[in-house]
Every structure is written in C-alpha cells, then in structure tokens.
C-alpha positions as CSV (number, residue, x, y, z in Angstrom):
1,F,119.9,67.3,113.7
2,R,122.1,67.4,110.6
3,T,122.6,64.1,108.9
4,S,125.4,65.2,106.7
5,E,127.8,68.1,106.4
6,S,126.3,69.2,103.0
7,E,122.8,69.8,104.6
8,E,122.1,73.5,105.1
9,N,121.7,74.9,108.6
10,P,118.0,75.9,109.1
11,F,119.0,78.5,111.8
12,E,121.4,80.5,109.7
13,D,120.7,84.2,109.3
14,D,119.9,84.2,105.6
15,C,117.5,81.2,105.3
16,W,116.2,82.2,101.8
17,T,118.1,80.7,98.9
18,E,118.5,82.6,95.7
19,H,116.1,80.2,94.0
20,E,113.4,80.9,96.6
21,K,113.9,84.6,96.4
22,S,113.5,84.6,92.6
23,K,110.6,82.1,92.5
24,P,107.4,83.7,91.0
25,L,104.2,83.6,93.0
26,S,102.2,80.5,92.5
27,T,99.0,80.7,90.4
28,E,97.9,77.2,91.1
29,H,95.4,78.0,93.8
30,S,92.7,80.6,93.7
31,P,92.5,83.3,96.4
32,G,90.1,82.9,99.3
33,P,86.8,84.6,99.6
34,K,86.7,88.4,99.4
35,I,85.6,90.4,102.4
36,G,82.5,92.5,102.0
37,L,82.0,96.1,103.0
38,A,79.9,95.4,106.1
39,S,82.5,92.8,107.3
40,L,85.2,95.4,106.7
41,V,83.4,98.1,108.7
42,F,82.9,95.7,111.6
43,L,86.4,94.5,111.4
44,V,87.8,98.0,111.5
45,F,85.5,98.9,114.4
46,F,86.5,96.0,116.6
47,V,90.2,96.2,115.8
48,V,90.4,99.9,116.7
49,S,88.0,100.3,119.6
50,G,87.9,96.7,121.0
51,G,84.2,96.6,120.5
52,P,81.3,98.4,122.2
53,I,83.0,98.4,125.7
54,G,83.6,102.0,126.6
55,T,81.2,103.4,124.0
56,E,78.7,104.5,126.6
57,E,81.2,106.5,128.6
58,S,82.6,108.2,125.5
59,I,79.2,109.3,124.2
60,S,78.0,110.4,127.6
61,S,81.2,112.5,128.3
62,V,81.5,114.3,124.9
63,G,77.9,114.1,123.6
64,P,76.3,112.0,120.9
65,V,77.6,114.0,117.9
66,Y,81.3,114.0,118.8
67,G,81.1,110.5,120.3
68,L,79.6,108.9,117.2
69,L,81.9,111.0,115.0
70,G,84.9,109.6,116.9
71,I,83.5,106.0,116.7
72,F,83.0,106.2,112.9
73,V,85.9,108.5,111.8
74,F,88.8,107.4,114.0
75,P,88.9,103.8,112.8
76,W,89.3,105.0,109.3
77,I,92.1,107.5,110.2
78,Y,93.9,104.6,112.0
79,S,93.2,101.8,109.6
80,V,93.7,103.3,106.1
81,P,97.4,104.2,106.6
82,L,97.9,100.8,108.3
83,A,96.3,99.0,105.3
84,L,98.4,101.0,102.8
85,V,101.7,100.2,104.7
86,S,100.7,96.5,104.8
87,A,99.8,96.5,101.1
88,E,103.1,98.1,100.2
89,L,105.1,95.6,102.3
90,C,103.2,92.7,100.8
91,T,104.1,93.7,97.3
92,A,107.7,94.4,98.3
93,F,108.1,91.0,100.0
94,P,105.8,88.5,98.2
95,Q,107.0,85.5,100.4
96,D,104.7,83.9,102.8
97,G,105.4,85.0,106.4
98,G,104.0,88.5,106.7
99,Y,105.4,90.5,109.6
100,T,108.1,87.9,110.3
101,I,109.6,88.4,106.9
102,W,109.5,92.2,107.1
103,V,111.1,92.2,110.6
104,K,113.8,89.8,109.4
105,E,114.7,92.0,106.4
106,A,114.8,95.1,108.6
107,F,116.3,93.9,111.9
108,G,117.7,90.4,111.4
109,F,116.9,86.8,112.4
110,T,116.8,87.2,116.2
111,L,114.1,89.9,116.2
112,A,112.2,88.1,113.5
113,F,112.2,85.0,115.6
114,Q,110.9,86.9,118.6
115,E,108.2,88.6,116.6
116,G,107.2,85.2,115.2
117,I,106.9,83.8,118.7
118,Q,105.1,86.8,120.1
119,Y,102.6,87.4,117.3
120,G,102.7,84.2,115.2
C-alpha cells in the first residue's frame, strides 16, 4: 500500500536512490570469521563434485592417477575463475544483494526478481 502520493514506489525499476548509491561501506561491524585452507578445499570439492558420490566409478574407469588428478585439479580449474569473477563483481557493486544486484544492473528488475526468487 501507499499511504501518500509522495511515498516512493518500491517496485519501480531503479530502486536505488542516488544517496544509497553514493553511500560508503559501513565500517561499524567487523567481518565474520575467515575460512581456513582445509575448509576451503572441502568447500571447493563438494561444490564442484557434489561429494564422494561417483568417485568410485571415475577412479575405476580411468585409473587411480587420472581419477585422483581429476578430483584434485578440476575443482581448482573451475573455482578459481569463478572466485575471481565474484570478487570483481563484489568490488564493482558494493551493495548488499550479490547476484540479484548484478543481474538487475545487467538485465533489469524483472530478471533480477526471478533470480532472487530462484536462488535467494
């Protein structure tokens, strides 16, 4: 509902005001805990391969050397470019919202809304 005519429409295409766009990042709160190397390795493994399911078949079909090489190398080939793209987009758009903000800037409000519903 809108209570008055002067109130802004929350569903308009450009919902960021000039004040919000130029607002510096807040330094009032400290960042959360940092992720360790072991946690990062397991995170990359489970994101890329979905876990140990299918590992037995891949090692038995190509052999242990190529199977283990694929398990340990492919996640880095996949995740490093993805992390670099995400880091670049985070510095380009410092607002909270992640993928939704990036999609909104590239494709507009409708697709950003759909992306937010699907992945948010």
